[in-house]
C-alpha positions in Angstrom: -93.3 125.7 82.5 -96.2 123.1 82.8 -99.7 124.7 83.5 -102.1 123.2 86.2 -103.4 119.6 85.5 -106.8 119.7 84.2 -109.5 116.9 84.6 -110.5 115.5 81.3 -114.1 115.5 80.4 -114.3 112.0 79.6 -113.3 110.6 82.9 -115.8 109.6 85.6 -116.3 113.1 86.8 -117.2 114.0 83.4 -120.7 114.8 81.8 -120.8 112.0 79.7 -120.5 109.5 83.0 -123.5 111.3 84.8 -125.3 110.6 81.3 -127.0 113.7 79.6 -125.6 117.3 79.0 -125.2 119.6 81.6 -125.6 123.5 81.5 -122.6 123.9 83.7 -119.4 124.5 81.6 -117.0 121.5 81.8 -113.3 121.9 83.0 -111.8 122.0 79.5 -114.1 124.8 78.2 -113.6 127.0 81.7 -110.2 126.6 81.4 -110.1 127.6 77.7 -112.3 130.7 78.7 -109.9 131.8 81.3 -106.6 131.0 79.1 -108.0 133.2 76.5 -108.7 136.0 78.9 -105.8 135.8 81.2 -103.5 133.9 79.1 -101.0 136.6 78.4 -98.3 137.1 81.0 -97.6 140.5 81.0 -99.5 143.6 79.7 -97.2 144.2 76.7 -98.4 142.4 73.6 -96.1 140.4 71.4 -97.2 139.7 67.6 -97.7 136.1 68.6 -100.3 137.1 71.3 -104.0 136.2 70.4 -105.0 139.7 71.9 -102.6 141.9 69.1 -104.3 143.5 66.7 -102.1 142.0 64.0 -102.5 138.3 65.3 -103.2 136.0 62.6 -104.4 132.3 63.8 -102.8 129.4 62.0 -105.3 127.3 60.3 -105.9 123.7 61.0 -105.0 122.6 57.4 -101.4 124.3 57.6 -100.1 123.4 60.8 -97.2 121.4 60.8 -97.2 121.3 57.0 -94.3 122.2 54.7 -96.5 125.5 53.4 -96.6 126.5 57.1 -92.8 126.6 57.6 -92.0 128.3 54.4 -94.6 131.0 55.3 -93.0 131.5 58.6 -89.8 131.5 56.9 -90.7 134.4 54.5 -92.3 136.2 57.4 -88.9 137.4 58.5 -88.2 139.3 55.5 -91.3 140.9 55.9 -91.9 144.7 57.8 -91.6 143.9 61.4 -94.9 144.1 63.5 -94.4 146.4 66.5 -94.9 145.3 69.9 -97.8 146.9 71.5 -97.1 148.7 74.8 -100.1 150.0 76.8 -100.0 153.5 79.0 -101.4 152.8 82.2 -101.9 155.7 84.7 -101.6 155.3 88.2 -101.7 157.6 91.5 -99.3 157.1 94.3 -100.9 157.2 97.9 -98.4 158.0 100.7 -101.0 157.1 103.3 -101.2 153.2 102.3 -97.6 153.4 100.3 -99.1 151.9 97.2 -100.1 153.1 93.5 -104.1 153.1 92.7 -105.2 152.2 89.3 -108.8 153.8 89.0 -109.6 153.9 85.1 -111.7 150.6 84.4 -109.4 149.9 81.5 -106.4 150.0 82.8 -107.5 147.8 85.8 -108.6 145.1 83.0 -105.4 145.5 81.5 -102.9 144.8 84.5 -105.0 142.4 86.1 -105.8 140.1 83.1 -102.4 140.3 81.9 -100.2 139.3 84.6 -102.5 139.4 87.6 -101.1 142.4 88.9 -102.5 144.3 92.0 -105.8 143.4 93.7 -109.2 145.0 94.0 -109.8 146.9 97.3 -113.1 145.6 97.7 -112.5 142.1 96.1 -110.4 138.9 97.3 -108.4 139.5 94.0 -110.0 140.5 90.6 -111.6 143.9 91.0 -115.2 142.7 90.5 -117.3 144.7 93.1 -119.1 146.6 90.9 -120.8 143.4 88.9 -121.3 142.0 92.2 -122.9 144.9 93.5 -125.2 145.0 90.2 -126.2 141.5 90.6 -127.1 142.3 94.1 -129.3 145.1 93.2 -131.1 143.1 90.7 -131.4 140.4 93.2 -129.7 137.8 91.4 -127.0 134.9 92.4 -124.8 137.2 94.4 -127.6 138.3 96.9 -128.5 134.6 97.5 -125.1 133.9 98.0 -124.6 136.4 100.4 -127.5 135.5 102.4 -126.5 131.9 102.4 -123.0 133.0 103.5 -124.5 134.9 106.4 -126.4 131.8 107.3 -123.8 129.6 107.3 -121.7 131.9 109.7 -124.4 132.0 112.0 -124.9 128.3 112.0 -121.0 127.6 112.5 -121.1 130.1 115.1 -123.5 128.4 117.2 -122.1 125.0 116.7 -119.0 126.4 118.0 -121.0 127.7 121.2 -122.5 124.4 121.5 -119.3 122.2 121.1 -117.5 124.4 123.8 -120.5 124.0 126.2 -120.5 120.1 125.6 -117.0 120.2 126.4 -117.5 122.1 129.6 -120.4 119.8 130.6 -118.3 116.8 130.0 -115.2 118.3 132.1 -117.6 119.1 134.9 -119.3 115.8 135.0 -115.6 114.0 134.9 -114.5 116.0 137.9 -117.3 115.2 139.8 -116.8 111.5 139.3 -113.1 111.9 140.3 -114.4 113.5 143.2 -117.1 111.5 144.6 -116.5 108.2 143.0 -119.9 108.1 141.6 -121.7 108.8 138.5 -123.3 112.3 138.3 -127.2 113.0 138.3 -128.7 114.2 135.3 -128.9 118.1 136.3 -125.5 119.0 137.7 -124.9 121.4 140.2 -124.6 124.5 137.8 -127.6 123.7 136.0 -129.7 123.0 139.5 -128.3 126.3 140.5 -129.8 128.1 137.0 -133.0 126.3 137.6 -133.4 127.8 141.1 -133.0 131.3 139.5 -135.6 130.6 136.9 -133.4 130.2 133.8 -133.4 126.3 133.5 -135.4 125.0 130.6 -136.3 128.3 128.9 -134.6 127.5 125.7 -131.7 129.9 125.9 -129.4 130.4 123.2 -126.2 128.2 123.5 -128.0 125.6 125.2 -127.4 121.9 123.9 -130.4 120.3 122.2 -131.4 116.3 123.5 -128.7 116.2 126.0 -129.6 113.3 128.2 -127.5 110.7 130.5 -126.1 107.8 128.9 -128.3 105.0 129.1 -125.6 102.5 130.3 -124.6 104.8 133.3 -126.7 104.5 136.5 -127.1 107.8 138.6 -125.6 107.8 141.9 -124.0 104.4 141.7 -120.4 103.7 142.3 -118.2 103.5 138.9 -114.9 101.7 138.0 -112.5 104.9 136.9 -110.5 102.4 134.9 -113.8 102.1 132.7 -114.2 105.6 131.8 -112.8 107.3 128.7 -112.8 111.0 127.4 -115.9 110.4 125.5 -117.9 109.3 128.2 -119.6 112.4 129.2 -119.5 114.2 125.8 -122.5 114.6 123.9 -121.5 116.0 120.4 -123.7 118.8 119.1 -124.8 118.3 115.4 -122.5 119.8 112.9 -124.2 122.2 110.3 -124.6 121.0 107.0 -122.6 123.5 105.4 -119.5 122.0 106.9 -120.2 118.6 105.7 -118.9 119.3 102.0 -115.2 119.8 103.1 -112.3 117.4 103.3 -111.1 114.8 100.7 -114.1 112.9 100.7 -116.7 115.7 100.0 -119.9 114.8 98.6 -122.2 116.4 96.2 -125.3 117.9 97.4 -128.7 116.8 96.0 -131.2 119.4 95.4 -133.6 119.9 98.2 -137.2 119.0 97.5 -139.6 121.5 96.6 -143.1 121.2 97.8 -146.1 123.3 97.4 -148.2 124.6 100.4 -151.4 126.6 99.5 -150.0 128.0 96.4 -146.6 128.7 97.7 -143.5 127.3 96.9 -141.7 125.9 100.2 -138.0 124.5 100.2 -138.0 121.3 102.4 -134.8 120.2 104.1 -132.6 121.0 107.2 -132.0 124.5 106.3 -135.6 125.4 107.4 -135.5 123.3 110.7 -135.0 125.6 113.8 -131.2 126.0 115.1 -130.2 123.7 118.2 -130.2 126.9 120.3 -134.1 127.1 120.0 -134.9 123.8 121.0 -135.7 123.2 124.7 -133.1 121.6 126.9 -133.5 117.9 127.7 -134.7 118.8 131.3 -138.0 119.7 129.7 -140.2 116.8 128.7 -141.4 116.6 125.0 -145.0 117.2 126.3 -143.9 120.1 127.7 -141.8 121.5 124.8 -143.4 124.5 123.0 -144.3 123.2 119.2 -142.1 124.1 116.6 -143.0 125.3 113.4 -140.7 124.9 110.3 -139.9 128.2 108.6 -141.8 128.8 105.4 -139.7 130.5 102.3 -142.5 132.3 100.2 -140.9 132.9 96.8 -142.8 135.7 94.6 -144.4 134.3 91.2 -142.2 136.6 88.9 -138.9 135.8 91.1 -137.8 133.6 87.6 -138.3 136.5 85.2 -135.5 137.6 83.1 -133.1 139.8 85.3 -132.0 141.7 82.4 -135.2 143.4 81.7 -135.5 145.1 85.0 -135.7 148.7 84.6 -132.9 150.4 86.1 -129.8 152.2 85.2 -126.3 150.6 86.1 -125.2 154.1 86.5 -126.7 154.4 89.6 -124.2 152.0 91.1 -121.0 153.8 91.4 -117.9 152.0 90.9 -116.0 152.6 94.4 -113.3 150.1 93.8 -109.8 150.7 92.2 -106.9 148.2 91.6 -104.2 148.6 94.4 -100.4 148.0 93.4 -97.9 147.2 95.6 -94.7 149.0 95.7 -92.9 146.2 94.0 -95.4 145.9 91.4 -95.3 149.6 90.7 -91.8 149.6 90.1 -91.8 146.6 87.8 -94.5 147.9 85.7 -92.8 151.4 85.6 -89.2 150.8 85.4 -89.1 147.6 84.3 -91.4 147.0 81.3 -92.5 150.8 80.9 -96.3 150.5 81.0 -97.2 152.5 83.8 -97.1 156.3 84.7 -97.2 157.3 88.2 -99.0 160.5 89.1 -97.9 162.4 92.4 -100.8 164.4 94.1 -98.2 166.6 96.0 -96.5 167.8 93.0 -99.5 167.5 90.7 -97.3 165.8 88.1 -96.1 162.5 86.4 -93.0 161.1 88.2 -89.9 160.7 85.9 -88.8 157.2 85.7 -85.6 157.9 87.2 -87.0 159.4 89.9 -89.5 156.4 90.9 -87.3 154.9 93.2 -86.6 157.7 95.3 -90.4 157.7 95.9 -90.8 153.9 96.6 -87.8 153.5 98.8 -88.3 152.7 102.6 -87.5 155.6 104.8 -85.2 154.4 107.7 -86.1 154.8 111.3 -83.9 157.3 112.6 -84.1 159.4 115.7 -82.4 162.5 113.9 -85.0 164.7 112.3 -84.7 164.9 108.3 -84.1 168.4 107.0 -86.5 169.3 104.2 -83.8 170.2 101.7 -81.6 166.7 102.4 -81.9 164.6 98.9 -83.1 161.0 99.7 -80.3 158.3 100.2 -80.4 154.7 99.1 -78.8 152.0 101.1 -78.5 148.5 99.1 -80.1 146.8 102.2 -83.2 148.5 101.9 -86.1 146.5 102.8 -87.6 147.4 99.6 -84.7 146.6 97.3 -84.5 143.1 99.1 -88.0 142.6 98.5 -88.0 143.5 94.7 -84.8 141.7 93.9 -86.8 138.5 94.8 -90.0 139.9 93.0 -88.1 140.7 89.8 -86.2 137.3 90.1 -89.2 135.2 89.9 -91.4 137.4 87.5 -88.5 137.2 85.1 -88.6 133.4 85.2 -92.5 133.4 84.4 -94.0 133.1 87.9 -96.9 135.0 89.1 -96.1 136.5 92.2 -98.6 137.6 94.6 -98.2 138.8 98.1 -98.1 136.1 101.0 -98.7 137.9 104.4 -101.7 135.6 104.5 -99.6 132.6 105.2 -96.7 134.3 107.1 -94.5 134.6 103.8 -93.4 137.4 101.9 -94.7 136.2 98.5 -96.6 133.3 96.8 -95.6 131.8 93.5 -98.6 130.6 91.1 -97.6 128.8 88.2 -100.2 130.8 85.8 -102.3 132.8 88.3 -104.8 132.4 91.0 -107.5 131.7 88.5 -105.9 128.6 87.3 -104.4 127.2 90.6 -103.6 127.6 94.1 -100.1 129.0 94.9 -97.6 126.1 94.9 -94.7 127.8 96.9 -94.2 130.2 99.8 -91.4 132.4 99.8 -89.6 133.6 102.8 -87.0 136.2 102.4 -83.7 136.0 104.4 -81.4 138.9 103.7 -77.3 138.1 104.0 -75.0 140.8 104.4 -71.9 140.7 102.1 -70.0 143.2 104.4 -70.4 143.2 108.2 -69.2 146.8 108.1 -71.9 148.1 105.9 -74.4 146.1 108.3 -73.3 148.0 111.4 -73.3 151.2 109.6 -76.8 150.5 108.0 -80.0 152.2 109.4 -82.0 149.1 108.3 -79.9 146.5 110.1 -81.3 146.7 113.7 -84.8 146.1 112.6 -87.0 143.2 113.3 -87.4 142.8 109.7 -84.2 141.2 109.5 -83.7 139.5 113.1 -87.1 137.6 112.8 -85.8 135.6 109.7 -82.8 134.3 111.6 -84.8 132.3 114.3 -85.8 128.7 113.9 -88.5 128.9 116.1 -90.0 131.6 113.7 -89.4 129.4 110.6 -90.9 126.3 112.5 -94.2 128.2 112.8 -94.1 129.5 109.0 -93.7 125.8 108.4 -96.6 124.5 110.2 -98.8 127.3 108.9 -97.9 126.7 105.1 -98.0 122.5 105.6 -101.9 122.9 106.6 -102.5 124.6 103.1 -100.2 122.3 101.2 -97.5 124.8 100.2 -93.9 124.2 99.9 -91.6 126.8 102.0 -88.6 128.2 100.0 -86.1 130.2 102.0 -84.9 133.0 99.9 -81.2 134.0 100.6 -80.7 137.4 99.3 -76.9 138.6 99.3 -77.0 142.3 100.1 -74.0 143.8 98.3 -71.5 146.1 99.9 -71.7 149.8 99.4 -67.9 149.6 97.9 -68.9 147.5 95.0 -70.9 150.4 93.4 -69.0 152.9 91.4 -68.3 156.2 93.0 -70.3 158.5 90.7 -73.6 156.9 91.9 -72.7 157.7 95.9 -72.8 160.6 98.3 -70.1 161.6 100.4 -71.3 159.6 103.2 -71.2 156.6 101.0 -74.8 156.2 100.5 -76.4 155.8 96.9 -78.1 158.5 94.9 -81.6 156.9 93.8 -81.9 159.1 90.9 -78.6 158.1 89.4 -78.9 154.3 90.2 -80.4 152.2 87.0 -82.5 149.3 87.8 -80.6 147.3 85.6 -77.2 148.3 87.0 -78.6 147.6 90.3 -79.9 144.3 90.1 -76.5 143.0 89.0 -75.3 143.3 92.4 -77.6 141.3 94.1 -77.3 137.2 94.2 -80.3 135.1 95.2 -80.2 131.4 96.4 -83.2 129.3 97.0 -83.5 126.6 99.6 -86.3 124.4 99.7 -87.6 123.1 103.4 -89.8 120.4 104.3 -91.6 119.6 107.4 -90.2 116.5 109.4 -92.9 114.4 111.1 -91.3 111.5 113.0 -94.6 109.7 113.8 -95.4 109.4 110.0 -91.9 109.2 108.6 -90.2 106.3 110.3 
């Protein structure tokens, strides 16, 4: 399985092309650091893993030599080195239907070795405490939060200005179609606003610098065939934060720094007033109030070493935990045996043979359950079908993460979200082997199954994933019939006993078939 393509540091984009050395690490060094931290695919450590205590890195002199081959051959007769299997502890939360990992050491093991789970206050890796400490110190995270909020406000104002420009253009075009003449510089709506005392007051949302086109004369007849959709549209200025996007993104140059009265001032467009604060085009430049640029005052001790600040890290409590999905929890618990699940109701650890009964999906039934009724398992349980897909691709070496953000069930990463984006989106479609089981099953009538059969819904998923350059893979999971299971594993009504079913024996009954889909565009592929 090939990893992500890395950019060579000797190419045009490397430091050698720019001339001189850079303090920013190169792509190769960053990849090596990430590979050392996140390169282990599973929490268990084999003797060949660099993180294993008994690991011995081969020297460069012996790699590929005859002595290296002999030492490898003789190592077979030596005492075998044990595989290190960590024991992590998780707490099952019935409200969120997930398993919480609260110990920082266990959180680091499960995420760094296989990218299991997600931080509750983070996008992926649980780094909330380190980011919070950086904000308290006033470091880069604090500046990034302020910059992010500033960009959000600028984008919001740009959208308001753009919507108002489109509305004004539509009104002007409608007036031309009705009267056959060019509209006046102030439309009827603006005149009405001016009569109420609201025109020209620089209110938020108005366009800056909006004026009539010099090529168009007010009040004259116009040939409608010469008009275009862009005739009356005056586009607002897009914020600088959105210009570094797309395929031809440019590198921002550092803003010039000047000194005013002994204070450092950062000059540039970021200190200019937004377009909503400028006067409307109906007010002349002489009447417009003078606008002074905002001055950013930087303290003298801003660049001091932040590590010398006198404050304890213990004052920032770590409120974040690692949240595991049900499929991840069962894989770690019963699949590779590195997770113990603690049940808060019984105040005890759940035996591995009873984990499936806890994680299975409760069927929607109008008949209330009796407290003494044992849990029953059906082959078409949504949890089992989802886990069959998860286990299949995890066993093939893929990193499987939830794909609800892209209207899919799972996302496939070649090595993990740190190294590259997800290449594939998986959509699960259950297929029943027995129509009689589908008729009797309590899960068959749910929308979870019916939506997958609609091509209109599949087309929607294709459109979403094509915009983010992901390939959609339809995963057809064949649901085995109840009759294919041994009679000793079933109750009298034909359902399965989750405490008697073994994971390995259960997964043998499921079949998975992958079908790759591509979005067809007639205009581009003719």
